[in-house]
N, C-alpha and C positions, 0 to 999 in steps of 0.2 A: 254399353260396357265402355267407359271413360277412364282413363290414369286419372291421379288424384293427384294435388299439390298440396304439399304439407305447408299451411300458414298459420301464422300467430297459435303453435299450438293445436289447430286442428288440421287434419284431413278435411280437402275441402274438393269436391269435382267442379270443374269449370264448366258455367254455361254453354247451351248451343251447343250443336253437333259432335264442333272440334274438328281438328285436323285427321284424316285416316293413316293408320301405321300398318306397313307390311312387312309380312317376312320377305326379305331379302332373296331368300333361296327359290322360293315357290309362289309368291305373290298374295298369299295369300293375310288377307284382315287379322291382323293381331290386336289391333283397339283403335280409341282415338284418344288423343290430346286436345286439352282446353282449360286455356290461362283466361278465360273471360269471365268476369265476374269479381275478381279479386283486385283485389285492394291494396297496390304497390306501395301506397307510403304509411299505412296498417303493419304491413311486414317492415317495414324500414325500419319504424318505431320501434315494434315489438321487440326486434333486433337489439336494438338501443339501450332500450327500458331493462329488457328482462334477461335476454341472453350477454349481453359486454358486463353488465354488472356483475352477473355469475362468475364469468370467466377470468375478470379480474380480480377475482378476489382470490382466486386460486394462484400458487404461486409454478414455476416453473417446474418444479418437481411434480408436483400433484397434476397439472394438463399433461406434462410427460405420458404418467401411471395410466391418466387419462385414456391418451392415445394407444397405448400396449394393452391395454384391457379391450378396446374397442377393437383391435388388428386381432387378439386372440379369440373374440367373439367371433369375427367375418370369417377368418382361418379355420374354424371351427364346422364352418357351414358352409364354406366354400364352392364345393360341390352343388350346391344348388343351384348358383348361378350360371351354370355351362350351358343347359337346354335353353335359354333365353338366350343366351351370349350366339349362339350355333344361328338364332336365327337374325341377327344382323349382319348373316354371311362371313361370319370367323370360323375360322378354323381351329379346333385346340390347343394350338399352338398362339393363335390370336388372341384366343380366349385366356390363355393362363399369362399371358403378358397385361391383358386392361385386370383380369380378374384378381391374381396371387400378386401381380408387380403394382396393382394400387395396393393392395394388402399390408404388401412389403415395404410400401412408401410409409405406410401409418410407423411400422415397426423403425424403420429409419429414422421418423424424426421423433419417435419417441425416446429411441437412446438419445436423441440430442440434448434432452434434459440433465445431462452430466457436463454439460459443455457451460449451464447458466446456475446461476444461484437459485440457492431456496427462497426466494422472494419473489414479488409478483412484478419484480421491474428486473432489468440490467443493468450492471455499473460495466460502463464500455470503455476499453482500454485504461491508460494509464492515467496517475495525476499529473497534473502539469503543475510547477511553480511557476507563483507569477509576482513573486517578491522576494527581496535578498534574504531577507530574515527568516523567510520560511511560513512566515502568519498567514500568508494569502495565497490560496489554492484555485485550480479549477480542474474539474472534471465532467464528464457527462457520464449521463443517465438516459436509458432506452424505457417508456413505458407503454400499454397499448395504447392504439390510438382508440377514442370513445365512439368510435361509428360503426358503419357494416361493410365488409367485403364482399361483395360483389362479383361471382365468379361466372362468367360469360362461356360456358365452354363450348369442344370442336364434337362432331357427332361419331368423330372416329373411336374413339376410345370411353364411353359412357358411363365406367367404372373408375378406374385409374384416372380422368383428368378429374370427376370430383373428387377422389380422393389424395388427389397429390398434391390439390390444392389448401383444401378443408384442411390437412394435418398441418401445414405451414400456421395458419391465422388461426386456428387452436391451440397452435403451442404457444402463439403471439398474445394470446388472452382477447382476438377478436372473430364475435361470431359473423355467419356467413349467409347469405342467400345463393344457394347454386342454382342457377340454370343452363340446364344439359341442353344439346340440340336436339330439336325435337323427334326429326327422324329415329333416333336409338332411344330415346327418353324416356323407354317402357323398360329397359335395363336397369338404368339408374332410378327409376321409381322402384323396385322391384327389390335393391337393398336397400335403399332409403328406407322403407317399411322395417326391415332388420333393424336398421341404426335405432332408429328410433325405439321400435319395439324392446330395446335390450335398456333403455333408460338409461345407459352410462353417460351420455351428453348431456350435460345443464339445459333446461327447458328454454328455448331461444337461440340456442347456438348453432344449428341449421335450420334452415329451411328450401323447401324444393317449389321449383314453377316447370311443371311440365305443360310446354305452351308457349307463344307468345311472351315477350316481356318489353315490347318496345318500348315503352312510356317508362319504365324503371328509374332511368337516368333522368328522368324528369326530377325524383325526389334525392339524390344525391346532396350530401354535405361535406364541408371541408375534411371531417375526419373520416370520411367513406374512404376505401381503396376500390378501385373497380379493374380487375384482372380477367383477359380477353385472350381466347385459342381460338381461332380461323383463318380465313384469309387476309390477307394483308390489305384488300379494298374494304371489307366490311370494318375492321379493325382503325383503318385510317377514318373513315366516316363516325363511325363510335368516339373515339378519343378528340373530335372537335365538336361533341356534342356544349353546346353553349353552357350547360351548367357545368360539366366538367371542366370548362375555361372559366365559367364567375367563380368557381369555389375553388379553385386549385386543387380538382382531387388528383392524387395519383392514380396513373391509368399505365398498367403494366398488361404491354402487350405481346403475344409470342405467336407468330402468324408465320404461315406455310410460306417456305422457303425455296430457294433452287438449290440443295447443297450437289456437294458432289463426293465425286472420290478421284483420286488420282494416283493413277500408274506409273509408278516412277523408273527410269530410263534401265537398271540394276533389275529391273525383276520381268526378264526375259521369260517368253516360254519354257518349261521345264523346271522352272525354281519353284519353291515351296508357295514364295510371295504370288508369283504369277496365279497357279489354283487358289490361291485365299480370296484376291481379287473377284475371278470371277466369282467364288462360291458368295463373297458379301455383296455384290450386284447385283446376284440373282434373288439373293436372301430377302433383299431393300426393295427389288420391284414387287414379289410375291408375299410377300409377310403384309397383313390387314390387306391384301388385293392393293398393294401399295398404297395405299389412305393414310397415311403417315407424315405429319411433317418435317421427322428428320428423314424422310426417304432420300433416296441418291435420285437427283435429276440429273444429274449431266456429269457423265463417264468419260473422262481427260486420262487420253491415252498417248506414248510415243504415238509419233505419225507412221515408225516403220511397223510398229504390231496393230495398227486397226484393223487389218485382214486376221489377223491372229484372233484379237479381242473380237471381233466381229463372229466366228468359227466357235471359239470358246463357249461363249454366251448363250448363241442359237442352239448349244448342242444341250446346254445348261438348263434353257428355259423352254426346250421340248419336253425335257422328265418333269415338268409340271404340271401334274394330274388337277383338273376344274372341276367344281361341283359341290354337292351337299357335304358341308365341314364333317356331319355324323357320318359317312360313307367312308368305308375303308379303303384307304390309297390317296384319298382325297388331299391334296396339298397343297392348293389355293380355293378358297371359297368365292364370294361376290362381293360387287360393292355393297355399299349400304342401301342402294336405291337406287330405282330407274332414273329418278332425278338424276344422281350422280351418275351414271353411264353417259347418261346426253349431254352432260357438260364436258365431260373428259373426252367425248366426241368428239364434239366442238373444239374442244383444246387440240388434240391432236390433229383437224384439220387446218387450226392456226399456225403450226408448227411445219405443218409438211408443205408451207407455201416457200418456204427455201430450206428444208430438208426431206430425206427419202425414209422408207421404211424400209429397215434390213433383218425385222425378224414380225411374226406377228400381223396385225392391224388388221385384220379383217374377223369375220365372224365363222368362218371355217376352223373350229376346234368341237373338239369332243368334250361332252360333262358327263361326269356320272351321280345321277341321279338329277333335285332340281328339276326346275321347269325352265328352260332354254327362253321362252317366250316371256313370262311373268317374271322370271329371277331377273337380277342385276348384276351377271355374267359378264364376264369380260376377258380376252387373250391377253397375257403380257404382250407389251410394244414395245421396240427397239428401234430407236430412229438414229441415224448419221446426219451430223454436219460437220460436213469437209472442209467449211470455209468459216470457223467460228466468229472469229475475230472481225468480220463484215457482216455476217450474217448473226444477228444478233438475239433473235425468238428464243434460242432456247434457253437464253441468260434471263429473260424477260416475263416468257409464259410457263404456266405449270399445267399440267394436266395431274391434277388429284388421283391419281389412279396407278397400273401397273407400267408404267409408261418410263422410259430413260432415252437419254439422248447420246451418242455417243459422239466426239470429239477429240481431232488430233493436236499436239503441241510439238512445237520443233526442240525447244530444251526447258529448262527449267524456269528460267524467267519466263516463259509464255506459259509455262502451268501455273504457276501464280497469277499472272495476270487473268488468266479464264477462270479461274476459282473466283478471284475477287470481283469478274462482271455480273457475278450474281446479287451484288450492290447489298451485300450484309445476309448470310445463312447461316439456319441453328447448330450446324455442323458440316465438315469436311474431313474424308479419310485420304491419309497418306500411305500406300503399302510399298514397302521400301525394308532390304537390312542394311542399306547404308545410314549407317548416323549422320553424315554430314550431310545429305538430301534431306534426313528428315530435318535436323535443325534449321537448314533453309528454308523448307518450303514453311515452316511452322513459324517462323519468324516473319517471314513475308505477307501469310495468309492470315497470322490472327487477326490483324485490324481488322478484317471483317468476317468474321465468323467465330458464334460463340463456344465452338468445344471444336478441337482437332484431334483425330484418333489416329495414332502412326502404328500400324499392324504389320506386324511381321510373326516370323514362325517363334520366335521367343514367346511373346504375350497369346497367340493366338488359340491357344487350347483354353484359357481362360476368360479371354477377352470376353466383353459383353458387347460387342458389336459397333456399327457405328451408328444403328438408329435405337441405341439405347439411352435415354438420360437417363441418370444417376441423380437419387434424391438428394445426397451432399455435395455433389458439384452443379455450379449453374446450368441451369437450361433456360437459354436465351440467344439472342443476337442479335447484334447492330443492323441497323440500316432496315432493309425490306425486310427482314424477320422480327423487326416491331421495337430495339431497343431496349427489350423489358429480361429480368432475370425472374424468372416463375418460381426456381428453385435455387438450391445450392447452400444445404447448411445453415448454419446460424444467417449465414447473407439472405438466404430467402424469409425466415423469421421477421427481419430488418423492416423489411417493407411493411409492416403491419405494425409498426412501431415508430415514436416519435423520439429523437434524439435531442436530445435538452443539455447544455453548459450550466454548468452549477458553480457558483465563486463562492468563495468564505475562507473561513480558519478550517485546519483540519481536525478540530476538535469538533467543528457543527458538520461537515461534509463528512466525518464518520459515523454521525447518527444520522443527517440524512442518508446515507446508501449502508448502512450497517455493515461498510466493511471497514475496517482502521485504516486511517491515510496517516501516511508517516509523518511524524511532529504535533500527530495531536494529544491529548492530554492521557494519560496513563490510570487505568481504575485498579484499584486495590481489589482482589479477589478472596483474599482473607485466609487463604491457603494455596499450596502450590496446585495451580491449573490442573497436573496432570491427577488430581487428587478428585477431580469434581467431573460428574455424568456430563454428558452433551447438553443435555438441558438448562443445566446449570452456570455453565457457560456463558459467560458474556461479551460481546467484542469490544475490545478496549482493554480486559484485563489484560494485566500486566506483573510476570516472574521478573525480578531485580536478582541475578545471583552475585553466589561469591566469585573471588576474580581466581586467575591464572596468571601467572608469570610462563613463560616462554623460555626454552634454555637451549644451549647447543646441542645438547644431547636429544632433545625431543626432535630437532629437524634431522639428526643424525637419525638417530631409532625410526623415525616415519619413511624414510628414505629408505631401510634394508627392510622395512614389514611392507612397504607399498611397492617397491623397487622401481619407483619415481627419485632417478639419480640426475635430472635435470641440472645442469652446471648451475645454476642460478642458487641452488640447494646446496649443492656438495662440493664446489669448486670455486675459493675466493677468488683465486688468482684470474678467472678467466669476468669478472667485471666490472672490468675498466672497459668506458664507453657504452654503459648498460645504464639503467634507471637505478639501477639497485646500490644502496652503498656500501652493503656488506651481505653473506650469506642471511639468504630470506627464508621464511618457513615456508611449509607448502601451503597451498590455500585452501586443500582437503583436510591437511592436517587442521589447520582455524578450525573448519567446520565440524570436524573430529571432537576436537577440543572444545568446541561450543554445546556438543553434544553432550559432554560430561560434564558439562556445567549448568546446564539446566535439565536433564533428565532428570525426574524422581523416579530411585530405580524400582522403588515396593511395588507389588503386584496393583493393580489398580484398575478406574475405570479405561486408561488407555490400552487398547487390544494390540494395535501394530503400529509403525515406519509407513503412510501408504504412498510415501513419494518426497520429491523434491522439483520446487520451479522455483524459477525469477532468483537463481543464483549468483552473486555477484565481488567480486575481488576490489578492494575499494582503495586500500591504502597498505602498502608492505608490512608483514611484521616483523620483526628481528629478536633475536634472543637478548633476552634483558626487559622485554615491551611487558608488558601485562593487560589481559584481556577480561571482559566480564561481557555480560550479554544480557539485555532486555527480552524476555521472549512475551509475544503480545498475541492474544487472539484476535485474529485478524478476520477468520469468515468463517461463517458453519454451513454443511450442507447437511441436509437431512439422507437418510439411504433410505430404501424399500428393504425389506425381508426377501429374502430367494425362497425359502421358505417356511414351513413351520419349524424346523429346526436352527434356524438361524436366529442368530442375537440382534436384538437391536438396536441400532447403531446409528452413526452419522461421520462424519468427515469433518475434521477441524484444520484450517488450514492457520498454521502458527510463525507470525514474520520473527525472525531470528534477526537480534541487530548487535552483531558483536562490535565493541568499541575498546578503544586502548586507553591508556595512561590520560590521556588529553581529551578523553572524550567523544573523538573522532570516530566515525564509523570506519572500523578494515573491513569486515565483512558481512552484508547482508542477503537472506534469502528465506523462501517459504517451505515450511515442510507440513505436509499432510500427514493427519493422523487418524486413525481410525478411533471412536473415543465409542465407548458403550452405551446406552440410554437406561437411566431408572428402570 
């Protein structure tokens, strides 16, 4: 019995015996994995020719709803994945992070659709004027790359690693080939079966390789994107592949790093912050048995608190019960396999050349259930490095398991220097209730870290913790950590898209982008745009309103109604030395007056005003001036029904251009309205 690969729309069993995969708790054989016989070039072509075109035809809204549907499907069967997850050595908490954290990533990226247009592409940023007369402008669009995302994942999160990457490329409109680490690929394959069986994704959107994929980079092309999670050494080797270099293939690397946690000098024993620090370090050493790329490897503490930390951490770690995750009371499972145990032990021996053990480090520990000899168990191990500036092993060698090193500092500058000696990390934490310390550390260490957690009593109750990357924030780090950004909301999606600068007239770029560009030709809607249903509105359709003359009474009355008695609106004697010639109308009154001009009051397809954005007041309006409005359909975004009782609708962005007697714009804004569909 072997795991199956999903290649070119078929489940395929690799040839040969394959690599044996074992239960990390008791050493029993689970299955074999083999990718022998797969044609990686054929898989790449299938993704490019089948999956890519199907995804690129979908809009961001459709791709986002696809992710939401998949997330709901997998969430409904989440319990199916836990029994197999336990065999990787993961506890229930570890498995929850992997399984439900991965599914949550799908939900989070699905919600990102609201930040994108109802188009197959994305219009990035604002238009750029390129000529004095306004007839020549520039803009940027982003389109899906016409290649394949190759995801090379680590063994520690066989589900989360797959879903957090795939969610981003699928939202961008790009297919993927998933290569999980072989040792835990049986869990990835199990969920992958459910994904394919659901039929939610277009064919060719995702393929799976269980086993070696050593030659897959030989087939990459310039439109492809490679993402890698794992050791820095392996990542650097893959990144230097001749094909990656020759084709200029983007290579996003997220490598294991020597992350740190810093205890500030104000967080003395007895404070909430001291206790939080102990809890966070213990958690990061034992969750997933320390097998996390974000785990705390360096514990940086004031030199006068080293003994307090040693005692407190020792007591906390002593409460960690080790064994079979399915046994009651077990707090830490095992490493993913015996190979990992040997590797971690080798790294500990290297660290011990200039450090010493202050907790653990032996085989004298109890386990509950499991098999001590055949399982991949290991005790938490805490080291002490007393001279971290001259002995640098702890800043260079990572033991990818339940291992951390305590090191002292004299002042905050030293703490920052020690943190940065990791030469680039995914994350750092500082635990302090002193906001000035928090500021100084953050500004000093941010250049060397992808993320910094500032932890104290105010946020601890809801903090997701040091080691928890979140899908809408950047996950990656500089230097040793790889220099990549694996997630990060819209930023993550951009990794799979090509930005292209476009130039032309406002009218032409309106047609290209399907967003109205200021200065473009107006289209006659034939009737007031508020009388038209969502489907019938066309970008560029414009209503030219009748006009209104602003009076002194308008300004005084608005001040009384709004309670906005700012001197420029109410006290003409205070205007000397200002930019105003006389009493000026409130900007928000001008916007309100504009609404009175452009709103069609009768009941129709417009359901409600949904919001306001990009509002600017560009020229003072005084009593006696006359204003008019050009109301233009700027952009349309379809919305899904929340339930069967919901109304079919979409969001329409209208450009409100308020102008004066001289035809000059005095205020400009974008309003969002909810408009009913036919």
